[in-house]
Structure formats: C-alpha cells, structure tokens
Backbone and ligand atoms as CSV (ligand in chain L), in Angstrom:
chain,resi,resn,atom,element,x,y,z
A,1,UNK,N,N,97.558,89.246,110.580
A,1,UNK,CA,C,97.268,90.681,110.470
A,1,UNK,C,C,98.276,91.379,109.549
A,2,UNK,N,N,97.763,92.280,108.715
A,2,UNK,CA,C,98.630,92.990,107.770
A,2,UNK,C,C,99.589,93.929,108.496
A,3,UNK,N,N,100.858,93.940,108.075
A,3,UNK,CA,C,101.816,94.900,108.650
A,3,UNK,C,C,101.804,96.145,107.759
A,4,UNK,N,N,101.358,97.258,108.354
A,4,UNK,CA,C,101.196,98.492,107.564
A,4,UNK,C,C,102.099,99.595,108.114
A,5,UNK,N,N,102.814,100.279,107.218
A,5,UNK,CA,C,103.666,101.398,107.643
A,5,UNK,C,C,103.326,102.646,106.837
A,6,UNK,N,N,103.572,103.780,107.475
A,6,UNK,CA,C,103.350,105.074,106.819
A,6,UNK,C,C,104.694,105.763,106.635
A,7,UNK,N,N,104.956,106.227,105.424
A,7,UNK,CA,C,106.177,106.981,105.127
A,7,UNK,C,C,105.730,108.418,104.797
A,8,UNK,N,N,105.828,109.333,105.802
A,8,UNK,CA,C,105.330,110.697,105.592
A,8,UNK,C,C,106.442,111.667,105.200
A,9,UNK,N,N,106.048,112.787,104.622
A,9,UNK,CA,C,107.031,113.824,104.316
A,9,UNK,C,C,106.403,114.894,103.459
A,10,UNK,N,N,107.189,115.936,103.189
A,10,UNK,CA,C,106.705,116.996,102.298
A,10,UNK,C,C,106.804,116.554,100.836
A,11,UNK,N,N,107.844,115.799,100.520
A,11,UNK,CA,C,108.053,115.297,99.147
A,11,UNK,C,C,107.860,116.422,98.123
A,12,UNK,N,N,108.549,117.537,98.347
A,12,UNK,CA,C,108.338,118.735,97.515
A,12,UNK,C,C,109.605,119.119,96.749
A,13,UNK,N,N,110.018,118.352,95.760
A,13,UNK,CA,C,109.397,117.165,95.176
A,13,UNK,C,C,110.079,115.891,95.666
A,14,UNK,N,N,109.491,114.745,95.241
A,14,UNK,CA,C,110.087,113.452,95.570
A,14,UNK,C,C,111.462,113.329,94.885
A,15,UNK,N,N,112.423,112.743,95.592
A,15,UNK,CA,C,113.771,112.546,95.054
A,15,UNK,C,C,114.071,111.042,94.963
A,16,UNK,N,N,115.186,110.703,94.318
A,16,UNK,CA,C,115.590,109.289,94.292
A,16,UNK,C,C,115.865,108.793,95.712
A,17,UNK,N,N,116.310,109.697,96.597
A,17,UNK,CA,C,116.557,109.324,97.997
A,17,UNK,C,C,115.259,108.871,98.666
A,18,UNK,N,N,114.171,109.630,98.436
A,18,UNK,CA,C,112.864,109.242,98.993
A,18,UNK,C,C,112.420,107.892,98.419
A,19,UNK,N,N,112.580,107.749,97.098
A,19,UNK,CA,C,112.108,106.507,96.449
A,19,UNK,C,C,112.880,105.299,96.954
A,20,UNK,N,N,114.163,105.509,97.223
A,20,UNK,CA,C,114.990,104.418,97.758
A,20,UNK,C,C,114.458,103.982,99.129
A,21,UNK,N,N,114.173,104.955,99.991
A,21,UNK,CA,C,113.641,104.630,101.329
A,21,UNK,C,C,112.284,103.929,101.188
A,22,UNK,N,N,111.424,104.479,100.324
A,22,UNK,CA,C,110.075,103.903,100.155
A,22,UNK,C,C,110.160,102.463,99.663
A,23,UNK,N,N,111.041,102.213,98.709
A,23,UNK,CA,C,111.157,100.853,98.154
A,23,UNK,C,C,111.707,99.888,99.204
A,24,UNK,N,N,112.682,100.354,99.976
A,24,UNK,CA,C,113.243,99.482,101.027
A,24,UNK,C,C,112.206,99.209,102.118
A,25,UNK,N,N,111.412,100.228,102.454
A,25,UNK,CA,C,110.363,100.043,103.465
A,25,UNK,C,C,109.296,99.080,102.937
A,26,UNK,N,N,108.997,99.218,101.649
A,26,UNK,CA,C,107.957,98.363,101.051
A,26,UNK,C,C,108.340,96.886,101.130
A,27,UNK,N,N,109.635,96.619,101.126
A,27,UNK,CA,C,110.093,95.222,101.202
A,27,UNK,C,C,109.875,94.634,102.604
A,28,UNK,N,N,109.641,95.505,103.589
A,28,UNK,CA,C,109.504,95.040,104.978
A,28,UNK,C,C,108.049,94.942,105.449
A,29,UNK,N,N,107.138,95.537,104.671
A,29,UNK,CA,C,105.733,95.599,105.118
A,29,UNK,C,C,104.791,95.068,104.036
A,30,UNK,N,N,103.565,94.725,104.461
A,30,UNK,CA,C,102.560,94.251,103.502
A,30,UNK,C,C,101.964,95.426,102.733
A,31,UNK,N,N,101.932,96.572,103.417
A,31,UNK,CA,C,101.325,97.755,102.794
A,31,UNK,C,C,102.070,98.986,103.279
A,32,UNK,N,N,102.382,99.898,102.366
A,32,UNK,CA,C,102.934,101.173,102.836
A,32,UNK,C,C,102.132,102.327,102.239
A,33,UNK,N,N,102.015,103.374,103.054
A,33,UNK,CA,C,101.320,104.583,102.622
A,33,UNK,C,C,102.375,105.681,102.532
A,34,UNK,N,N,102.601,106.171,101.339
A,34,UNK,CA,C,103.495,107.323,101.180
A,34,UNK,C,C,102.573,108.531,101.299
A,35,UNK,N,N,102.754,109.300,102.388
A,35,UNK,CA,C,101.783,110.369,102.664
A,35,UNK,C,C,102.424,111.746,102.509
A,36,UNK,N,N,101.868,112.515,101.598
A,36,UNK,CA,C,102.314,113.890,101.368
A,36,UNK,C,C,101.628,114.746,102.434
A,37,UNK,N,N,102.440,115.220,103.383
A,37,UNK,CA,C,101.887,115.948,104.538
A,37,UNK,C,C,102.141,117.445,104.381
A,38,UNK,N,N,101.120,118.223,104.736
A,38,UNK,CA,C,101.299,119.680,104.726
A,38,UNK,C,C,102.149,120.064,105.928
A,39,UNK,N,N,103.296,120.688,105.665
A,39,UNK,CA,C,104.160,121.152,106.752
A,39,UNK,C,C,104.034,122.677,106.842
A,40,UNK,N,N,103.384,123.199,107.898
A,40,UNK,CA,C,103.134,124.645,107.983
A,40,UNK,C,C,104.409,125.482,108.040
A,41,UNK,N,N,105.546,124.836,108.336
A,41,UNK,CA,C,106.818,125.577,108.387
A,41,UNK,C,C,107.460,125.739,107.010
A,42,UNK,N,N,106.868,125.135,105.994
A,42,UNK,CA,C,107.477,125.206,104.655
A,42,UNK,C,C,106.471,125.747,103.647
A,43,UNK,N,N,106.965,126.633,102.764
A,43,UNK,CA,C,106.104,127.142,101.698
A,43,UNK,C,C,106.258,126.183,100.514
A,44,UNK,N,N,105.176,125.472,100.148
A,44,UNK,CA,C,105.350,124.448,99.109
A,44,UNK,C,C,105.590,125.016,97.717
A,45,UNK,N,N,106.415,124.322,96.959
A,45,UNK,CA,C,106.681,124.671,95.558
A,45,UNK,C,C,105.588,124.048,94.694
A,46,UNK,N,N,105.299,122.752,94.946
A,46,UNK,CA,C,104.240,122.043,94.215
A,46,UNK,C,C,103.037,121.856,95.148
A,47,UNK,N,N,101.825,121.840,94.565
A,47,UNK,CA,C,100.626,121.564,95.368
A,47,UNK,C,C,100.683,120.109,95.836
A,48,UNK,N,N,99.871,119.771,96.852
A,48,UNK,CA,C,99.932,118.380,97.325
A,48,UNK,C,C,99.463,117.418,96.236
A,49,UNK,N,N,98.501,117.855,95.396
A,49,UNK,CA,C,98.025,116.980,94.304
A,49,UNK,C,C,99.155,116.731,93.305
A,50,UNK,N,N,99.911,117.788,92.987
A,50,UNK,CA,C,101.044,117.617,92.060
A,50,UNK,C,C,102.083,116.661,92.647
A,51,UNK,N,N,102.327,116.812,93.949
A,51,UNK,CA,C,103.333,115.972,94.600
A,51,UNK,C,C,102.931,114.505,94.564
A,52,UNK,N,N,101.620,114.252,94.785
A,52,UNK,CA,C,101.113,112.872,94.716
A,52,UNK,C,C,101.306,112.329,93.297
A,53,UNK,N,N,100.922,113.117,92.285
A,53,UNK,CA,C,101.057,112.642,90.890
A,53,UNK,C,C,102.510,112.364,90.559
A,54,UNK,N,N,103.406,113.226,91.042
A,54,UNK,CA,C,104.827,113.024,90.726
A,54,UNK,C,C,105.360,111.754,91.376
A,55,UNK,N,N,104.893,111.450,92.580
A,55,UNK,CA,C,105.319,110.203,93.238
A,55,UNK,C,C,104.810,109.025,92.424
A,56,UNK,N,N,103.523,109.092,92.044
A,56,UNK,CA,C,102.947,107.980,91.284
A,56,UNK,C,C,103.657,107.805,89.945
A,57,UNK,N,N,103.979,108.919,89.298
A,57,UNK,CA,C,104.645,108.846,87.995
A,57,UNK,C,C,106.065,108.314,88.126
A,58,UNK,N,N,106.604,108.363,89.327
A,58,UNK,CA,C,108.007,107.977,89.524
A,58,UNK,C,C,108.192,106.493,89.801
A,59,UNK,N,N,107.117,105.779,90.127
A,59,UNK,CA,C,107.263,104.364,90.467
A,59,UNK,C,C,107.919,103.570,89.356
A,60,UNK,N,N,107.389,103.726,88.136
A,60,UNK,CA,C,107.898,102.931,87.023
A,60,UNK,C,C,109.322,103.363,86.677
A,61,UNK,N,N,109.540,104.664,86.730
A,61,UNK,CA,C,110.868,105.194,86.431
A,61,UNK,C,C,111.911,104.726,87.427
A,62,UNK,N,N,111.480,104.684,88.700
A,62,UNK,CA,C,112.410,104.331,89.771
A,62,UNK,C,C,112.982,102.937,89.546
A,63,UNK,N,N,112.201,102.071,88.911
A,63,UNK,CA,C,112.644,100.696,88.665
A,63,UNK,C,C,113.926,100.675,87.831
A,64,UNK,N,N,114.058,101.650,86.944
A,64,UNK,CA,C,115.247,101.709,86.077
A,64,UNK,C,C,116.516,101.952,86.886
A,65,UNK,N,N,116.348,102.518,88.055
A,65,UNK,CA,C,117.513,102.837,88.889
A,65,UNK,C,C,117.669,101.848,90.037
A,66,UNK,N,N,117.029,100.689,89.894
A,66,UNK,CA,C,117.144,99.668,90.930
A,66,UNK,C,C,116.360,99.991,92.179
A,67,UNK,N,N,115.373,100.872,92.067
A,67,UNK,CA,C,114.563,101.230,93.232
A,67,UNK,C,C,113.177,100.601,93.112
A,68,UNK,N,N,113.116,99.398,92.567
A,68,UNK,CA,C,111.820,98.778,92.300
A,68,UNK,C,C,111.057,98.484,93.584
A,69,UNK,N,N,109.747,98.659,93.506
A,69,UNK,CA,C,108.895,98.328,94.638
A,69,UNK,C,C,108.489,96.863,94.519
A,70,UNK,N,N,108.534,96.096,95.624
A,70,UNK,CA,C,108.143,94.696,95.523
A,70,UNK,C,C,106.682,94.606,95.084
A,71,UNK,N,N,106.407,93.729,94.135
A,71,UNK,CA,C,105.037,93.653,93.609
A,71,UNK,C,C,104.073,93.097,94.653
A,72,UNK,N,N,104.615,92.401,95.662
A,72,UNK,CA,C,103.755,91.825,96.697
A,72,UNK,C,C,103.208,92.900,97.642
A,73,UNK,N,N,103.822,94.074,97.625
A,73,UNK,CA,C,103.417,95.116,98.584
A,73,UNK,C,C,102.420,96.078,97.954
A,74,UNK,N,N,101.428,96.422,98.753
A,74,UNK,CA,C,100.461,97.400,98.310
A,74,UNK,C,C,101.015,98.793,98.656
A,75,UNK,N,N,101.251,99.620,97.640
A,75,UNK,CA,C,101.783,100.964,97.893
A,75,UNK,C,C,100.700,101.996,97.599
A,76,UNK,N,N,100.354,102.752,98.631
A,76,UNK,CA,C,99.282,103.746,98.506
A,76,UNK,C,C,99.908,105.131,98.643
A,77,UNK,N,N,99.519,106.048,97.783
A,77,UNK,CA,C,100.010,107.429,97.907
A,77,UNK,C,C,98.816,108.294,98.312
A,78,UNK,N,N,98.980,109.050,99.405
A,78,UNK,CA,C,97.852,109.824,99.931
A,78,UNK,C,C,98.326,111.199,100.384
A,79,UNK,N,N,97.375,112.054,100.742
A,79,UNK,CA,C,97.746,113.376,101.277
A,79,UNK,C,C,97.160,113.540,102.679
A,80,UNK,N,N,97.822,114.393,103.455
A,80,UNK,CA,C,97.298,114.773,104.770
A,80,UNK,C,C,97.491,116.277,104.883
A,81,UNK,N,N,96.406,117.020,104.651
A,81,UNK,CA,C,96.514,118.479,104.642
A,81,UNK,C,C,96.260,119.083,106.016
A,82,UNK,N,N,95.597,118.326,106.874
A,82,UNK,CA,C,95.395,118.805,108.249
A,82,UNK,C,C,95.264,117.629,109.202
A,83,UNK,N,N,95.480,117.914,110.490
A,83,UNK,CA,C,95.348,116.865,111.499
A,83,UNK,C,C,96.666,116.179,111.769
A,84,UNK,N,N,96.621,115.328,112.773
A,84,UNK,CA,C,97.837,114.647,113.221
A,84,UNK,C,C,98.145,113.430,112.364
A,85,UNK,N,N,99.425,113.204,112.192
A,85,UNK,CA,C,99.879,112.034,111.449
A,85,UNK,C,C,99.433,110.740,112.145
A,86,UNK,N,N,99.459,110.754,113.484
A,86,UNK,CA,C,99.071,109.530,114.203
A,86,UNK,C,C,97.584,109.205,113.991
A,87,UNK,N,N,96.768,110.240,113.729
A,87,UNK,CA,C,95.351,109.970,113.442
A,87,UNK,C,C,95.214,109.278,112.087
A,88,UNK,N,N,96.064,109.717,111.137
A,88,UNK,CA,C,96.072,109.032,109.831
A,88,UNK,C,C,96.486,107.570,110.039
A,89,UNK,N,N,97.511,107.366,110.864
A,89,UNK,CA,C,97.999,105.997,111.125
A,89,UNK,C,C,96.881,105.129,111.708
A,90,UNK,N,N,96.173,105.701,112.689
A,90,UNK,CA,C,95.065,104.976,113.327
A,90,UNK,C,C,94.014,104.590,112.301
A,91,UNK,N,N,93.689,105.575,111.452
A,91,UNK,CA,C,92.626,105.376,110.453
A,91,UNK,C,C,92.939,104.206,109.516
A,92,UNK,N,N,94.222,104.094,109.134
A,92,UNK,CA,C,94.573,103.043,108.154
A,92,UNK,C,C,95.133,101.788,108.821
A,93,UNK,N,N,95.224,101.800,110.158
A,93,UNK,CA,C,95.707,100.612,110.873
A,93,UNK,C,C,97.215,100.442,110.845
A,94,UNK,N,N,97.949,101.574,110.748
A,94,UNK,CA,C,99.416,101.502,110.739
A,94,UNK,C,C,99.962,101.786,112.129
A,95,UNK,N,N,100.963,101.010,112.546
A,95,UNK,CA,C,101.550,101.253,113.869
A,95,UNK,C,C,103.009,101.679,113.747
A,96,UNK,N,N,103.465,101.853,112.510
A,96,UNK,CA,C,104.871,102.187,112.277
A,96,UNK,C,C,104.986,103.342,111.289
A,97,UNK,N,N,105.907,104.270,111.632
A,97,UNK,CA,C,106.269,105.350,110.708
A,97,UNK,C,C,107.664,105.067,110.191
A,98,UNK,N,N,107.926,105.399,108.952
A,98,UNK,CA,C,109.263,105.241,108.367
A,98,UNK,C,C,109.840,106.627,108.125
A,99,UNK,N,N,111.085,106.833,108.524
A,99,UNK,CA,C,111.767,108.091,108.232
A,99,UNK,C,C,113.166,107.776,107.700
A,100,UNK,N,N,113.572,108.470,106.670
A,100,UNK,CA,C,114.927,108.327,106.139
A,100,UNK,C,C,115.843,109.288,106.876
A,101,UNK,N,N,117.052,108.830,107.181
A,101,UNK,CA,C,117.999,109.678,107.915
A,101,UNK,C,C,119.300,109.779,107.122
A,102,UNK,N,N,119.685,111.022,106.783
A,102,UNK,CA,C,120.919,111.221,106.013
A,102,UNK,C,C,122.109,111.535,106.906
A,103,UNK,N,N,121.846,112.195,108.037
A,103,UNK,CA,C,122.951,112.684,108.887
A,103,UNK,C,C,122.442,113.003,110.291
A,104,UNK,N,N,123.344,113.526,111.129
A,104,UNK,CA,C,122.969,113.849,112.516
A,104,UNK,C,C,121.867,114.897,112.587
A,105,UNK,N,N,121.931,115.854,111.674
A,105,UNK,CA,C,120.926,116.930,111.692
A,105,UNK,C,C,119.537,116.335,111.470
A,106,UNK,N,N,119.433,115.388,110.546
A,106,UNK,CA,C,118.136,114.733,110.298
A,106,UNK,C,C,117.651,114.039,111.563
A,107,UNK,N,N,118.572,113.337,112.219
A,107,UNK,CA,C,118.193,112.579,113.405
A,107,UNK,C,C,117.718,113.514,114.517
A,108,UNK,N,N,118.418,114.628,114.679
A,108,UNK,CA,C,118.032,115.598,115.713
A,108,UNK,C,C,116.651,116.187,115.445
A,109,UNK,N,N,116.369,116.406,114.162
A,109,UNK,CA,C,115.079,116.956,113.748
A,109,UNK,C,C,113.969,115.910,113.944
A,110,UNK,N,N,114.302,114.662,113.658
A,110,UNK,CA,C,113.290,113.598,113.666
A,110,UNK,C,C,112.987,113.044,115.066
A,111,UNK,N,N,114.004,113.010,115.941
A,111,UNK,CA,C,113.816,112.354,117.246
A,111,UNK,C,C,112.652,112.895,118.078
A,112,UNK,N,N,112.525,114.248,118.215
A,112,UNK,CA,C,111.385,114.746,119.000
A,112,UNK,C,C,110.049,114.325,118.392
A,113,UNK,N,N,109.964,114.343,117.050
A,113,UNK,CA,C,108.704,113.947,116.393
A,113,UNK,C,C,108.416,112.475,116.683
A,114,UNK,N,N,109.477,111.654,116.628
A,114,UNK,CA,C,109.292,110.218,116.888
A,114,UNK,C,C,108.787,110.003,118.304
A,115,UNK,N,N,109.360,110.768,119.248
A,115,UNK,CA,C,108.952,110.605,120.652
A,115,UNK,C,C,107.510,111.056,120.852
A,116,UNK,N,N,107.149,112.185,120.221
A,116,UNK,CA,C,105.771,112.687,120.353
A,116,UNK,C,C,104.784,111.682,119.763
A,117,UNK,N,N,105.103,111.153,118.595
A,117,UNK,CA,C,104.180,110.216,117.948
A,117,UNK,C,C,104.022,108.931,118.760
A,118,UNK,N,N,105.088,108.527,119.425
A,118,UNK,CA,C,105.018,107.326,120.260
A,118,UNK,C,C,104.194,107.618,121.517
A,119,UNK,N,N,104.409,108.833,122.061
A,119,UNK,CA,C,103.693,109.248,123.261
A,119,UNK,C,C,102.194,109.404,122.997
A,120,UNK,N,N,101.880,110.022,121.841
A,120,UNK,CA,C,100.473,110.301,121.524
A,120,UNK,C,C,99.673,109.041,121.244
A,121,UNK,N,N,100.303,108.096,120.528
A,121,UNK,CA,C,99.483,106.979,120.027
A,121,UNK,C,C,100.238,105.664,119.915
A,122,UNK,N,N,101.358,105.548,120.607
A,122,UNK,CA,C,102.171,104.321,120.572
A,122,UNK,C,C,102.570,103.944,119.138
A,123,UNK,N,N,102.701,104.943,118.288
A,123,UNK,CA,C,103.174,104.688,116.924
A,123,UNK,C,C,104.700,104.771,116.954
A,124,UNK,N,N,105.346,103.679,116.569
A,124,UNK,CA,C,106.816,103.632,116.588
A,124,UNK,C,C,107.378,104.200,115.279
A,125,UNK,N,N,108.582,104.788,115.363
A,125,UNK,CA,C,109.250,105.273,114.153
A,125,UNK,C,C,110.465,104.403,113.868
A,126,UNK,N,N,110.578,103.957,112.640
A,126,UNK,CA,C,111.778,103.213,112.225
A,126,UNK,C,C,112.603,104.146,111.341
A,127,UNK,N,N,113.855,104.359,111.743
A,127,UNK,CA,C,114.753,105.216,110.967
A,127,UNK,C,C,115.551,104.356,110.003
A,128,UNK,N,N,115.551,104.743,108.742
A,128,UNK,CA,C,116.342,103.994,107.756
A,128,UNK,C,C,117.476,104.883,107.257
A,129,UNK,N,N,118.720,104.370,107.303
A,129,UNK,CA,C,119.829,105.202,106.815
A,129,UNK,C,C,119.698,105.433,105.313
A,130,UNK,N,N,119.907,106.682,104.907
A,130,UNK,CA,C,119.836,107.006,103.478
A,130,UNK,C,C,120.952,106.289,102.733
A,131,UNK,N,N,120.681,105.934,101.501
A,131,UNK,CA,C,121.707,105.351,100.644
A,131,UNK,C,C,122.848,106.364,100.513
A,132,UNK,N,N,124.110,105.915,100.692
A,132,UNK,CA,C,125.218,106.882,100.635
A,132,UNK,C,C,125.240,107.674,99.316
A,133,UNK,N,N,124.795,107.054,98.261
A,133,UNK,CA,C,124.775,107.733,96.955
A,133,UNK,C,C,123.788,108.884,96.910
A,134,UNK,N,N,122.812,108.854,97.816
A,134,UNK,CA,C,121.758,109.884,97.802
A,134,UNK,C,C,121.788,110.723,99.077
A,135,UNK,N,N,122.806,110.468,99.913
A,135,UNK,CA,C,122.830,111.055,101.250
A,135,UNK,C,C,122.901,112.566,101.301
A,136,UNK,N,N,123.307,113.195,100.222
A,136,UNK,CA,C,123.447,114.652,100.239
A,136,UNK,C,C,122.294,115.346,99.511
A,137,UNK,N,N,121.380,114.560,98.972
A,137,UNK,CA,C,120.301,115.135,98.159
A,137,UNK,C,C,119.117,115.527,99.041
A,138,UNK,N,N,118.608,116.735,98.838
A,138,UNK,CA,C,117.394,117.149,99.540
A,138,UNK,C,C,116.481,117.836,98.533
A,139,UNK,N,N,115.203,117.855,98.834
A,139,UNK,CA,C,114.243,118.512,97.932
A,139,UNK,C,C,114.589,119.993,97.787
A,140,UNK,N,N,115.018,120.637,98.883
A,140,UNK,CA,C,115.309,122.075,98.788
A,140,UNK,C,C,116.519,122.346,97.902
A,141,UNK,N,N,117.546,121.489,98.010
A,141,UNK,CA,C,118.718,121.680,97.131
A,141,UNK,C,C,118.333,121.470,95.672
A,142,UNK,N,N,117.516,120.445,95.441
A,142,UNK,CA,C,117.078,120.154,94.077
A,142,UNK,C,C,116.371,121.380,93.481
A,143,UNK,N,N,115.471,121.988,94.286
A,143,UNK,CA,C,114.725,123.153,93.784
A,143,UNK,C,C,115.672,124.313,93.502
A,144,UNK,N,N,116.636,124.502,94.422
A,144,UNK,CA,C,117.565,125.616,94.248
A,144,UNK,C,C,118.396,125.433,92.971
A,145,UNK,N,N,118.946,124.219,92.799
A,145,UNK,CA,C,119.780,123.951,91.619
A,145,UNK,C,C,118.952,124.134,90.352
A,146,UNK,N,N,117.716,123.591,90.355
A,146,UNK,CA,C,116.868,123.689,89.159
A,146,UNK,C,C,116.535,125.155,88.864
A,147,UNK,N,N,116.223,125.919,89.905
A,147,UNK,CA,C,115.850,127.325,89.693
A,147,UNK,C,C,117.018,128.138,89.138
A,148,UNK,N,N,118.236,127.690,89.474
A,148,UNK,CA,C,119.412,128.429,88.990
A,148,UNK,C,C,119.947,127.845,87.689
A,149,UNK,N,N,119.179,126.934,87.100
A,149,UNK,CA,C,119.520,126.431,85.758
A,149,UNK,C,C,120.421,125.214,85.726
A,150,UNK,N,N,120.687,124.589,86.884
A,150,UNK,CA,C,121.545,123.394,86.906
A,150,UNK,C,C,120.751,122.131,86.620
A,151,UNK,N,N,121.494,121.043,86.346
A,151,UNK,CA,C,120.834,119.772,86.057
A,151,UNK,C,C,120.561,118.998,87.338
A,152,UNK,N,N,119.332,118.490,87.461
A,152,UNK,CA,C,118.986,117.692,88.646
A,152,UNK,C,C,118.634,116.255,88.243
A,153,UNK,N,N,119.022,115.898,87.011
A,153,UNK,CA,C,118.679,114.570,86.463
A,153,UNK,C,C,119.152,113.410,87.339
A,154,UNK,N,N,120.263,113.596,88.047
A,154,UNK,CA,C,120.791,112.499,88.875
A,154,UNK,C,C,120.082,112.370,90.219
A,155,UNK,N,N,119.254,113.342,90.558
A,155,UNK,CA,C,118.663,113.366,91.897
A,155,UNK,C,C,117.162,113.070,91.926
A,156,UNK,N,N,116.500,113.380,90.820
A,156,UNK,CA,C,115.033,113.200,90.788
A,156,UNK,C,C,114.616,112.503,89.498
A,157,UNK,N,N,113.474,111.795,89.542
A,157,UNK,CA,C,112.989,111.118,88.341
A,157,UNK,C,C,112.645,112.104,87.213
A,158,UNK,N,N,112.611,111.590,85.978
A,158,UNK,CA,C,112.389,112.451,84.803
A,158,UNK,C,C,111.077,113.235,84.903
A,159,UNK,N,N,110.043,112.638,85.479
A,159,UNK,CA,C,108.751,113.340,85.605
A,159,UNK,C,C,108.920,114.598,86.463
A,160,UNK,N,N,109.777,114.501,87.479
A,160,UNK,CA,C,110.010,115.646,88.367
A,160,UNK,C,C,110.847,116.709,87.643
A,161,UNK,N,N,111.854,116.258,86.892
A,161,UNK,CA,C,112.685,117.199,86.126
A,161,UNK,C,C,111.768,118.024,85.218
A,162,UNK,N,N,110.858,117.330,84.533
A,162,UNK,CA,C,109.944,117.990,83.591
A,162,UNK,C,C,109.039,118.988,84.332
A,163,UNK,N,N,108.478,118.565,85.466
A,163,UNK,CA,C,107.561,119.431,86.226
A,163,UNK,C,C,108.297,120.654,86.780
A,164,UNK,N,N,109.542,120.457,87.220
A,164,UNK,CA,C,110.327,121.583,87.741
A,164,UNK,C,C,110.562,122.607,86.628
A,165,UNK,N,N,110.974,122.087,85.453
A,165,UNK,CA,C,111.258,122.982,84.316
A,165,UNK,C,C,110.008,123.779,83.957
A,166,UNK,N,N,108.857,123.091,83.920
A,166,UNK,CA,C,107.608,123.754,83.540
A,166,UNK,C,C,107.245,124.843,84.552
A,167,UNK,N,N,107.362,124.547,85.845
A,167,UNK,CA,C,106.989,125.529,86.872
A,167,UNK,C,C,107.921,126.733,86.848
A,168,UNK,N,N,109.214,126.447,86.661
A,168,UNK,CA,C,110.202,127.533,86.660
A,168,UNK,C,C,109.968,128.441,85.440
A,169,UNK,N,N,109.696,127.797,84.307
A,169,UNK,CA,C,109.424,128.535,83.064
A,169,UNK,C,C,108.186,129.411,83.241
A,170,UNK,N,N,107.144,128.825,83.852
A,170,UNK,CA,C,105.882,129.532,84.061
A,170,UNK,C,C,106.077,130.740,84.971
A,171,UNK,N,N,106.891,130.547,86.027
A,171,UNK,CA,C,107.140,131.641,86.984
A,171,UNK,C,C,107.869,132.797,86.307
A,172,UNK,N,N,108.718,132.437,85.312
A,172,UNK,CA,C,109.481,133.488,84.613
A,172,UNK,C,C,108.574,134.268,83.656
A,173,UNK,N,N,107.439,133.615,83.299
A,173,UNK,CA,C,106.434,134.267,82.445
A,173,UNK,C,C,106.733,134.269,80.978
L,1,PNS,O1,O,109.490,116.254,104.912
L,1,PNS,P1,P,109.223,117.016,106.186
L,1,PNS,O2,O,108.627,118.378,105.874
L,1,PNS,O3,O,110.425,117.137,107.050
L,1,PNS,O4,O,108.128,116.177,107.017
L,1,PNS,C1,C,107.714,116.558,108.317
L,1,PNS,C2,C,106.318,116.024,108.608
L,1,PNS,C3,C,105.341,116.577,107.583
L,1,PNS,C4,C,106.340,114.506,108.489
L,1,PNS,C5,C,105.899,116.458,110.053
L,1,PNS,O5,O,105.862,117.848,110.093
L,1,PNS,C6,C,104.541,115.889,110.472
L,1,PNS,O6,O,104.470,114.747,110.861
L,1,PNS,N1,N,103.446,116.686,110.385
L,1,PNS,C7,C,102.087,116.226,110.700
L,1,PNS,C8,C,101.483,116.923,111.912
L,1,PNS,C9,C,101.767,116.157,113.199
L,1,PNS,O7,O,101.321,115.054,113.379
L,1,PNS,N2,N,102.516,116.826,114.107
L,1,PNS,C10,C,102.823,116.317,115.427
L,1,PNS,C11,C,103.881,115.228,115.514
L,1,PNS,S1,S,105.396,115.580,114.728
C-alpha cells in the first residue's frame, strides 16, 4: 500500500523553509500532497491559484539550494478552499499530516490541531524540526520585509521574489 502524507499550510508565499520540510517529507513517503489551505484567520496576499503556481515554480529552483525532491516520490500540489483537512486526507488516502516546527510557539499552535485531526479521523501529525538556517523565516516576515523594500532573496525562491515585487508594485499603482 502506498504511504501518502499531506503537508498543509497557507504558503502565502512558500519559503525555503517550507520547501525544506516538503523535500524531507517527500523522502519518507511514496506520495505527498502539498495543500494550500484557506485559513479564515488570515487575509491572503496571494490567491490560492497563485500560491499553487509559486510552489510548482519553486521545485526546480529549490534543487539549486539542496532542497531537491526525490524523483521516486509523487509530489502533488493542491488547494483546499473549504471543508476539513481530514476530509481531504480521507479522499486521497493519506493517514499522515506533516507540519514544520520552528519553535515552542509553533508547537503550541500546532498541538491542538494535531489532537483534533487525530480525534476526528485518526489522522496522525508528524512534526519535523525546521532547518536551523531557516528557523526564523516566516511568510509574514517575508511579506513585511518585501513591502518595506528589503531583500528576501535568501528566504524565498526567485519566482516568489518576482511575484512579490510585481504585487507590491501593482498595489502602489
Ligand atoms: O500555514 P497555516 O495558516 O498556519 O496553516 C493552518 C492550516 C490551514 C493548516 C489549518 O488552519 C487547517 O488545517 N485548516 C483546515 C480546516 C480544518 O480542518 N480545521 C480543523 C482542524 S485544525
């Protein structure tokens, strides 16, 4: 039987930290689904379609930074705009969720969700420690730095840098 895992998140936008977790998870499973989930508590910067394209555009780039995805693994990028994550897991036959953890705050935020998902549908969550080199990077910090004119080249793939610049430029009119 295929071992399938789901790696969910807002990915607004995807960072090298996310790609590192995704690549490491891909090495452990036959198939992984990177799922761009609508989080009602966050106002998105990029649409879910843009976020999916940016993840897809980042695969080849990520290889340059040693974040290559194993070719043996099937990597699917999808969206979930409504409904429960565990229903998505059921639909695709996944029994494991992957979450990256940078610090205690992440763990505190993630633990209740992990417990609920296990309670609802026996879906287990595997926490992966963030790479120390990327441990301080978050999508919100990246957006803030980019909006204030700083360089985010070390934190996100070139496709994301380009998309951020374009959106910020467009917003300025
Ligand atoms: O990157 P984020 O925004 O911290 O990711 C949180 C996310 C989207 C994974 C979480 O909010 C989620 O799982 N939402 C789906 C709805 C759901 O299943 N909720 C109940 C269990 S947490």
